[in-house]
Phi, psi and omega in degrees: 000133178279132188288141173257128180254147186252167170290157178244105186227126180053039175079013179231154175265115186230154177282156175293148176295339184287334185073009179253151179229164171224156187263147175247124186244161179276120181294342177276341177205092189293357178271351182266113177269122186269342181172167178241134191233155184292128176270087189286160176224194185297324181295326176291318177302312181303317181297314180297316181291324179294326175294317181293320178296321184293322183274357184301307184295316179299317185291316179297326176282346174291120181312138182302326173298325179292316174304317180295321179301320178292319178298325176300318174299323174296319180293322176300317179291326174296323177294313181303320184258016187308312188287320178295318177299319183291318181298313180294329180290313175304319182293320184264341184248324174107334189287158191293157192295330176296326180284325177287329169300320179290328174298313181294318180299327175297319178293321176301311181298315178299317184291317178299318183298310185288327174304321176297329180293342175297339178257007178242283181044050193291137164251211179215153171246143180223153178289138177277160179274355183243153175292148175056044176220142183239136182230134179209169171233147181224151179272143179231141176298158178278320183133238179267124181251126176264126177244125182239117193240154184268181186262347189282332174230077194291344176246316183305307185290318168306322178288329174301326183271308186292314188295309178296325181298318181291317177301322181285354176100006176278160166255169190209155169232128179246135169244109176284163174304143183289344177278343184220056182281336187297314179306316182289323170307311177302320179296315177301323175298324178291320176299320184290319180293332180283351176089028174291131180301150177304139176087348179290321174231136178224152182226131169236134174264158177142199189258160184300308183299322187278322185241320182296311178300312175302327177291314176303315189274353185300130184296334177273359173274123184270335185207141180243127171246120190231138167237120182175212184284155179296323180295318178287322177301317181296325174296318178297321180297315179298313180295318178297316183298323179293334183255009175060038176246155183285155178207149177233126186240132168233111193237223189285173175208154172226074195279148181229147170250126177267131177237113182272170187288345178263005186291156167283104190291327177297317179297312181300321180298315178300321179295317181292317178304315180294316182290326185272325189243351169296146185054025181055032180076003183271055175232146176288347177254011184299146173276106179254355176227135172244116180257109196233150179288135186300337181295329182243005186299315183295314182295319184286323180296321176299312178304311182300313184295318180299316180289322181297324180292336184270352180301132177268123180260150177164191175297126183300341179287345177278118186294344180271352178284134177270333184212132180269199179274168160291165194287324179202180187286332176297318178294321178293320178293327177293317178301317183292324177300320176289329173300318179293321177295318179302315178295322180291328180282350176106002174291152181261121176278118182264327180199153178082217179083021176203171177296147175271120190239022177293174185300320177283353185246352189293338181264000186236184181263062185264147179222141180294143170302127193235133184229131171249147174228179185056040180265136176258153189297331185269358174295145180301324179290345177262350185246330189255148183283120184268322180063053177197184185280056182237122181233142184245136180262122181242126180274149178219166183256341188203170175294320180301314182294319181300319178296320179296322183294315181299316184285351179278068183205148172283349178259165176200062182261293186228151180211167176204156179225132169253118180198157172255006178262111184296320180300315180294324180296318179289329178289328177294317180301323180286323193267327187288127187272068183218158177285337181231140170222130181249141177247120183054040177206158185289171179287350185242159181118043185290153173247146189285351178275000179240150182297145176240131175162172185234180178238185181050233184283002184268327185199173186250020175105340177284156176233146176256155181056171187067185179297331181299337176301328178296327177294322181293320189256013174217170176228156186274143165234128178269135183238131178235124181245115180253109179252030177279338183083008182207160178279125184261149191297320184300328179295316180299314179303318183292320185278000000 
């Protein structure tokens, strides 16, 4: 019997009002059903938001250090269940077990980090211009936060949103991606075991139009935090703007690695392999463009093609597998459409370019690691997010030209440069129009103690993780205390 999982609302596991369920399958073996989940609707969202709204006063009045202590217990439980969480994640998302262990570790690191902020949560004190007056600022929670999370990092990204939001004193409702609900169900179980009071975190599973849209539009939701496609993010921004509610968007990317003629090519190769084919290319920070100096382009391209051909595809639970499947058949067909577009545009296909149909891959959504060369910056495969194991090689004549190619994008999430010239590296940091820049490292591999986010079509200025996450999930209140016992003239002038 396949297990049926419920929604988590007001501290209880409950069935959807719709009475409908949907199945979650293993993308490495689409015949394997991992569970049945609630197909939630607006009634379920209303119940979840009502629970969060009811718990709001209690939670914001819970001292922040006490909130941090509960988050510390969450971190301890994540450590305890790390392997089982990683295995479930590989089954439902497909990426290799080493990567899902890293996904859990990122949630662990973030939770420990944010738990400590419960004892800091710093504002500032400043001198007043008047005698007998005290001036300071304090952080205040936003209220009820709606979290809509993607399938490619089923635990790390929910933790990026929920943990800082809770530390700041908000309550939350999360809707996980329909492709990866099991990991967030497991996360809710951990919150429950850690002793989080009922209603502080709530979860509804289901599809965007049925559950996601009502959550965004709900009058009692004060802030929406979304990670996903730029198209969906733009719709959320519009809906929130109409309702005067805050929103944080983390969307697409078209990330590039620059390889200069003085680069350590072996090091650069490792970075490109990890960036292009890690998580089967299904990362917003994935390296989908390599901008390389013409002096070393042929040599590096040969090295890359040779390594790509040797990647072992299969079920991510096999420790020897290098690359797992795409998340579903729609994703695989999208990747293949872009491969055909690349060929039509005149790019040269060097390896890959088709479904992987070996014995171990025939029951899943596998696609061959794919490399294009002779790619021009204005080609669609160099401009649009493919979200799969496809990398394009673009040649350049100089550092300046390389920077121009990287910046010729509507996105602005991650970039990297491989060079042994320290001056050039620092110039790249200054000039590359992205929220993240790596020097002699791949475009992926964020650390939770630094802000994460992009510019242009990637984000709207908010940042996740690090201290910057507190800015996203709280608002400032300025406080003036006048103990002079009289109304002072400067105050009248200012008002």
